[in-house]
N, C-alpha and C positions, 0 to 999 in steps of 0.2 A: 504494499499499500504506499503510495506516495503522499508525503505530508510536508507542511512547513515546519521547520525545526524551531520551536520557542523555548520557554524556561522550563526546564526539566519535565515537559510534557511533550508526549510524542517526539553627425558631422558638423561642421563648424557653424554653418549658416543656420541661425535659430528661427528664422521666419516661418510662418505657415506654409510657405510653398517650397521650403528646403527639400533637397533630393531625398534626405533621410525620412522625413515625415511623409513625403509623398509615396515612397516605396512601400510603407507599412499601413498607410491610411485607408480607411474605407469611407463610405459615403455618410457614416454615422456623425452626429453631433458629438464634439469632444468634450462637452460640458458635463461633470459629474452630476448625477441624478439629485435633484431636490427631493429630500425626504426626511423624515423624522426618525427613520431607523438608525441603528448605530452604524451600519456599514452596508449600505445599499450598493448594487452594481448596475451598470447598463444592461439592458434586455437584449441587445443585439449580440450575436455570436460571431466569431472570426469566420472568414469565408471558407476555411478549411475544416471547420467543425460542422457536425451533422445535427440538424433540427435544434429544438430547445428542451431537449429532455432534462429532467431534474438531475444535477450533478450526482454522481454516485460516490464520489471521494472529495470531500470538502475540507479546505484548510481551516481548522480550528483557531479561534483567537488564543494570542499567547497571554499568560498571566503576566501581571505587571513586572518589569525588569527593573533593574538599579538604574537610575537615571544618571546620564553623563551629559547633562544639558543644562541651558539656562532656566529661570525660574517660569518662563513662558511655556516650557514643555508640557505636553499632555500627561495627564495621571497615568496613562498606560499606553503601550504601543497598539495602535490599530492595526488589524490585518485585513487583507483582501478575503474576507470570510466566505465569499461566494465564489472564489476562484476554485475551479475543478481541474484536475489533471486531464480530464477527458476533453477539455477545451484546447489541449496541446497536441498537434499532430506529430507523428514520428518525424525525426530529423530526416531532411530530404535534400541537404546541400546548401541550405541557408543558415547563417550562424543565428538568427532570431526569427521569430514569427509573432505577429500581433494576436492578441487574444481580446476577448470581450468587445470585438469591433474597434480595437485600438483605444478604447475609453478606459481610463484609470478607475478603479474601484473607490476612490475617495468619496466620501459623502460631503454634501454642501456645508455641514456643520464642522467639517475638519479644515475648511479653508481658513488660512491664517496668514497674516503678514508680519508676524514676530518669528524671528529665527529661533530654531532649537534643533537639537540632534539627540536621539536616543538609540541604544543598543541592547538587544536582548541578552539575558545571562546565557552562558553556554549551557546546553542540556546534560543529561547524565553521561552521554557518550563524548561530550566535549565539543559538540557541534554548534555552529553559530545559528542563530535564529534571525527574525525579522530586524530590519534597520530601517528607521523611520526619522524624517527630518523635513524641516521647513528651512530650505538654504537660501541664505543671503550672503552679500558680500562680506559681512562681519564674521561669518564662519570660515571664510577661505583662508588657507594657510598664508602666513607672513614670514615663515622660517624655512630654510633649506630642509629638505627632506632627509631623514636619517636612514640607517639600515633596518630592514626587517628580517635579516636572515636568521635571528634567533627564534622566529616564530615557526612552528611546525603544525600547522592546521590538521585536523583529522583527514586521514587518506593520503597524507603527504609522502612522496617518494621523490627522490633526486634521481631522475632517469631521463637519458637523452636518446633521441633520434635524429642523428646529425643530419641525414639527408632527406628527412621528411617534415620536420617541425622547424618553421621559422624561429630563430633563437636558440635552435638545438634542443633546450630542455622542453619536455612535455608540459610539466606543471609550473605554474606561477601562484605566488601568494596573491590571491585576487582581493582586492578591497571591495566590500558590498557597497559602501558610499565611497567613492573614489576620493583618493588623498587631495586631489586639486579642488574638491568641493568643501570638505569640512577639515581638512589638515589632520585627520586621524591616520597616524602611520602604523605603529606596531601594536595597535589594539586588538588583541585577540578575539574580541567580540565583533570584529569588522573584517576578519580575514578567512577566506576559505581556500581550499585546495581547488584550483581551476586550471583547465587546459590554457596553453597558449592561445588557441583559438578562441575559446571563451573571453579572455581577458582582453585580447586586442581587436577581434572581429565582432564579438557579440556585445560586450559592455562598453568599451572605450568610446565608441561613436556617440552614444547617448550622454556619457559624462561629459565629453567635449562639447556637445550641444548645449547642455544645460549650463556648464561653466561660461561658454561663450556668451549665451543669453544673460545671464545674471551680470556679467562684467559690462556688457553694453547697455543695459536697461536699469540696473540697480533694483530690479524686481526680485521677487521670492519665487521659489519652485518648490512645491510640496512633493517630496521625494521618498520613495520606498522601495526597498530591494528584499524580496524573500528567497532564501535559498530553499530548494525543494529537494528533500531526501526520500527514498524509498525504503520504508522499514526502518531497520538498524543500520543501513548502509553508512560507511564513513565519508563518501564521496556524493556530493549533490548531482543529482541528474541536469540541473540547470538552475536558473535564477528568474523569478518573475520581477521585472523592473516597471515601475510607474513614476510618471513624471507629469506635474501640471503646473504651469505658471499662473499665480493666484491674482495679481492685479490686473491682468488683461483677460482674465477668464479663459485661459488655454490658448489664446491667440498665438503666443509666442512658442510654448512648449505643451505638448499634450500626447502622451503615448502610453500604451500598456503592452508590453511584449515579453515574451519567454525567450531567453538566451540560453542555448543548448551548451552543456558541459561536455563536448565531444572534441575529438580532434581526427580530422580526416586521415584514413589510412591506419588509424590506431583502434585496437579493440581494448576496452577499459572494463575492469571488474569493479563495479561501483561499491561492492561490500567492502573491498580493501584498498582500492586505489591502484592495484597492480594492473600491468598492461602489456600488450604484445602487438606485433604487427597483425593487422587484419588479414584474414583469408583473401588470397588473390593479389596481395602486395608483391611487387617485383623484388624478388629476393636478391637477384644480381646487381640491382641499382640502388638497393637501400640497405643500410646496415641494420643488423639486429639491435634492439635496444640494449644499452648497457648501463646497469646499475652503477653510480658513481658515488659511493660514500665519501671518498676523497677524490678531487679533482685530477685531471691529467696535467702533467707537468707543463705542457704547453697548450693552454686553452686556444681553440681556434678563434680568428678575428670574426667578429660579427658586425653587421651593418649598423651605424650609429642610429639612435633614436632621439627624438625631440620632445616628446611628451613625458612628463614625469611618471604618469602611469604606464608607459609602455616598456620601461626597463624595470626588470624584476631582479637584475643581478645584485648580489650581496656587496660586490666591490668592483671597481673599473681599475684595471692594471695598466701601467705604462711600461711597455716592454722594453723601451730605451733607457729610462732612468731607474727601472726596477722599483718604482714606487707603487703603493695601491692607495686607491682613493674611495671615498663614499661616492655613489653615482650622482649626488646632488653637489659635489664639491665643484667650485668655480674653476679649478685647474683642469677639470675634465674638458671643459670647452675649448682650453688652449692646446690640447693634444693633437698631434698629427694623426690622422685616421689610421696609418699603418702601424702605429704604436699603441692603439687603443684595443683593449680587450676586455669583454665582461667576463667576470668570475663569480662562480657559484660555490660557496663554501664558508668555513669559518676563519677568523682572523688568524688563528695558530696555523691552519693549513697554508693560508696565504704567506706567512712568514716563512713557513717550512719549504716553500718554493724559491725563497731567495729574495722575496720582496720585503721592502720596509715601509712603514706607514708615512703618509703624507703628513708634512708640518703644518699644512693649513687646515685641513679638515680633521686631523688626528683621529683616524679610524681605529 
């Protein structure tokens, strides 16, 4: 049974005509339903759903979590209580799909213009639950992002598919609410094990869209991300992402999508996070996955990334100076690309390879 994990129970153009919203939108009105119920939803289904049958598997509301928010935060995290996994079609080659007619499940009573952020407690298996926020400029980070390599979310494996995965490593530490939105970095209640594909192709476009919209308008976006786990699986099948711009009633941002925690060409065991090449993969052209509890002495060069959410490396190596840096260190921008390499591992492992810490960021 698929469920949202709660507390001990169970692109850059932000305009309504942006290519991202056009791709996932239906002809439905994007305004949340006006109702006195706690958590109503729109009545239209996604084009890929069949009929309007009563959901057989419904996400139950979470119990009140510890608050990590300003005093304007709600008493408890609201959930998309009418979301059903039957609304989600099987993965068919797209990183995300719209659900509920692309209308978020927020009720009219939830629309607020005061910033807050809340994170559910980890459940008994250590899994993240619903994250819920009203994001404004005041929540966005003002400091350089630090390392998150010490966090090992449920289902975590350090595993590489060098010829198949962009970035080589199958798994990223995925922020449910992106760092660029609330500045939450190594918060264990905000990090799940997600594929590189989920992180970059599924979630990042919506995070960028919301961030760009807020920066340009100074408005607020009601934002909720729900990881969906099946039974006692340690790896989420995907995440339900909802966003709604409050002051302009969804004219700038309005979406409700499910992003798949998959990696094309890789077969994943969601119970444990273990993986292997999918049947039919071309063995001669693709390397078998190699679990790397310690990194190889010469990490291969990777293409640079420009978004803070796109890099999940623990450190950046300068192969010329033999220094290692935090990914957010200003020295990284000064490196020649031929000398820049991403590194996944601990500080001690980095030093063991002959690298010394940067004197500026002091990793």
